C-alpha positions in Angstrom: -13.4 14.4 -20.2 -14.1 14.4 -16.4 -17.2 12.2 -16.7 -15.4 9.8 -19.1 -12.5 9.6 -16.7 -14.8 8.7 -13.8 -16.5 6.0 -15.9 -13.1 4.5 -16.8 -12.1 4.5 -13.2 -15.3 2.7 -12.3 -14.8 0.1 -15.0 -11.2 -0.5 -13.8 -12.2 -0.8 -10.1 -14.8 -3.4 -11.1 -12.3 -5.3 -13.2 -14.2 -4.4 -16.4 -11.0 -3.6 -18.3 -12.4 -4.2 -21.7 -15.1 -1.6 -21.2 -12.5 0.8 -19.9 -10.2 0.3 -22.9 -13.2 0.7 -25.3 -14.2 4.0 -23.7 -10.6 5.2 -23.7 -10.3 4.5 -27.4 -13.6 6.2 -28.1 -12.4 9.3 -26.3 -9.4 9.5 -28.7 -11.5 8.8 -31.7 -13.8 11.7 -30.8 -10.8 14.0 -30.8 -10.4 14.2 -27.0 -6.8 14.2 -25.9 -6.5 12.2 -22.7 -4.6 13.7 -19.8 -2.2 11.8 -17.6 -5.1 10.9 -15.2 -7.0 8.5 -17.4 -3.8 7.0 -18.7 -2.7 6.3 -15.1 -6.1 4.8 -14.3 -6.0 2.4 -17.2 -2.4 1.5 -16.4 -3.4 0.5 -12.9 -6.1 -1.7 -14.4 -3.7 -3.4 -16.7 -1.3 -4.1 -14.0 -4.1 -5.5 -11.8 -5.0 -7.8 -14.6 -1.4 -8.9 -15.1 -1.2 -7.5 -18.7 2.3 -6.3 -18.5 3.1 -6.1 -22.2 -0.1 -4.1 -22.9 0.8 -1.8 -19.9 4.2 -1.1 -21.5 2.6 -0.4 -24.9 0.1 1.9 -23.2 2.9 3.7 -21.3 4.9 4.1 -24.6 1.8 5.6 -26.3 1.3 8.0 -23.4 4.9 9.2 -23.6 4.7 9.5 -27.4 1.9 12.1 -26.9 4.3 14.1 -24.7 2.7 13.1 -21.4 5.3 12.4 -18.7 4.5 10.2 -15.7 3.7 12.2 -12.5 4.1 11.0 -8.9 0.8 9.1 -9.0 1.8 7.4 -12.3 5.2 6.4 -11.0 3.6 5.0 -7.8 1.1 3.0 -9.9 3.9 1.6 -12.1 6.0 0.7 -9.1 3.0 -1.1 -7.4 2.1 -2.8 -10.7 5.6 -4.1 -11.3 6.0 -5.3 -7.7 2.7 -7.1 -7.6 3.6 -8.9 -10.8 6.9 -10.1 -9.5 9.0 -7.6 -11.3 11.0 -6.3 -8.2 14.2 -5.7 -10.1 12.4 -3.6 -12.8 10.6 -1.7 -10.0 13.9 -0.8 -8.3 15.4 0.3 -11.6 12.4 2.5 -12.3 12.5 3.9 -8.7 16.2 4.8 -9.1 15.7 6.4 -12.6 12.6 8.5 -12.3 12.7 11.4 -14.7 11.1 14.9 -15.1 12.2 16.1 -11.7 10.0 13.6 -9.9 11.2 12.9 -6.4 10.3 9.8 -4.4 7.5 10.2 -1.9 6.4 8.2 1.1 3.8 6.3 -0.9 6.4 5.0 -3.3 8.6 3.9 -0.4 5.6 2.2 1.1 5.0 0.2 -2.1 8.6 -1.0 -2.0 8.5 -1.9 1.7 5.3 -3.9 1.2 6.8 -5.7 -1.7 10.0 -6.6 0.1 8.0 -7.8 3.1 5.7 -9.9 1.0 8.8 -11.5 -0.6 10.3 -12.2 2.8 13.2 -9.9 2.1 13.1 -8.2 5.6 16.6 -6.8 5.4 15.7 -5.0 2.2 12.5 -3.7 3.7 14.4 -2.3 6.7 16.9 -0.6 4.4 14.1 1.2 2.5 12.4 2.0 5.8 15.6 3.7 7.2 16.2 5.5 3.9 12.9 7.5 4.2 14.1 10.0 6.9 17.5 10.3 5.2 15.6 11.7 2.2 13.9 14.3 4.4 10.6 12.4 4.4 8.5 11.2 7.3 7.2 7.7 7.9 3.4 7.6 7.9 1.0 5.1 9.5 1.1 2.9 6.4 4.9 2.7 6.6 4.8 1.6 10.2 1.9 -0.8 9.8 3.4 -2.5 6.7 6.7 -3.2 8.4 5.1 -4.1 11.7 2.8 -6.6 10.1 5.7 -8.4 8.5 7.7 -8.4 11.8 4.8 -10.0 13.6 4.3 -12.5 10.8 8.0 -13.5 11.2 7.7 -13.8 15.0 10.0 -10.8 15.5 7.9 -9.5 18.4 10.6 -7.5 20.1 11.4 -5.5 17.0 7.7 -5.0 16.3 7.3 -3.7 19.9 10.2 -1.3 19.4 8.7 -0.1 16.1 5.4 0.6 17.9 7.2 2.6 20.5 9.0 4.6 17.8 5.7 5.2 16.0 4.1 6.6 19.2 7.2 8.7 20.1 7.2 10.2 16.7 3.5 11.2 17.2 2.2 8.9 14.4 -1.2 7.8 15.6 -2.3 4.3 14.7 -5.4 4.0 12.5 -7.9 1.1 12.6 -5.7 -1.1 10.4 -2.6 -0.4 12.6 -4.5 -1.3 15.8 -5.8 -4.5 14.1 -2.3 -5.4 13.1 -0.9 -4.8 16.6 -3.6 -6.6 18.5 -3.5 -9.6 16.1 0.3 -9.7 16.3 0.4 -9.8 20.0 -2.4 -12.3 20.3 -0.7 -14.7 17.9 2.5 -14.1 19.7 0.9 -15.1 23.0 1.3 -11.6 24.5 -2.3 -11.3 25.6 -1.7 -8.4 28.0 -0.1 -6.3 25.3 -3.0 -7.1 22.9 -5.6 -6.0 25.5 -3.6 -2.8 26.3 -3.9 -1.8 22.6 -7.5 -2.9 22.4 -8.2 -0.4 25.3 -6.4 2.3 23.4 -8.3 1.5 20.3 -11.7 1.7 22.0 -10.6 4.9 23.7 -10.4 6.4 20.2 -13.8 5.0 19.3 -12.3 2.6 16.8 -13.8 -0.8 16.3 -11.7 -3.9 15.6 -12.3 -5.8 12.4 -14.4 -9.0 12.4 -11.3 -11.2 12.1 -9.7 -9.6 15.1 -12.9 -10.0 17.2 -13.0 -13.7 16.3 -9.3 -14.0 17.2 -10.0 -12.3 20.6 -13.0 -14.7 21.2 -10.9 -17.7 20.4 -7.8 -16.6 22.3 -9.0 -15.0 25.5 -10.2 -16.8 28.6 -13.8 -16.3 29.7 -12.8 -14.1 32.6 -10.8 -11.8 30.4 -13.7 -11.5 28.0 -16.0 -10.4 30.8 -13.6 -7.6 31.6 -13.7 -6.2 28.1 
């Protein structure tokens, strides 16, 4: 079961959904009862491929075998629905999770990312502020996702305040967060702030992505580059 699940996961990650489905069917034909893990993996692949009807049939089959979605399955379903433009369905699913499943930060992050991508900033903010009210804590993905959208929408002051909040809460930026902050300030013509976070990033032995390095080279003056 474990080796077959790993193979299915590999097929799905490499967009070889046909092979994954064949192996999954072969498992059942050989009398192996799949657990929630391979079902969730194949669901993720179906959503990535935009095969929504097949995903629903697959989910129905899973539940007919007495398997209930767990936190990872629900997160996969939310992400799949959102990425396929089914935000209303995703919200209904989020509000009606069964089996004692409680929303976690990863699920909230999916919703925030989707609202940001759709340009629905007010909805993204509402979900962001709901997280602590549910007794949960924002993680670096939560902050980075909202921050990225704020920079994209030229809301630099709000992005700056969010960074301050993140630091005050003791949530340390990772590489992606630093990239987002540096890029946001550079594109917002706040070079000093960008360089300040570049220094912090280097102080933690992080290396900016190639795209951020190119942006730095194209944005900074020759004298500023010499001082890096």
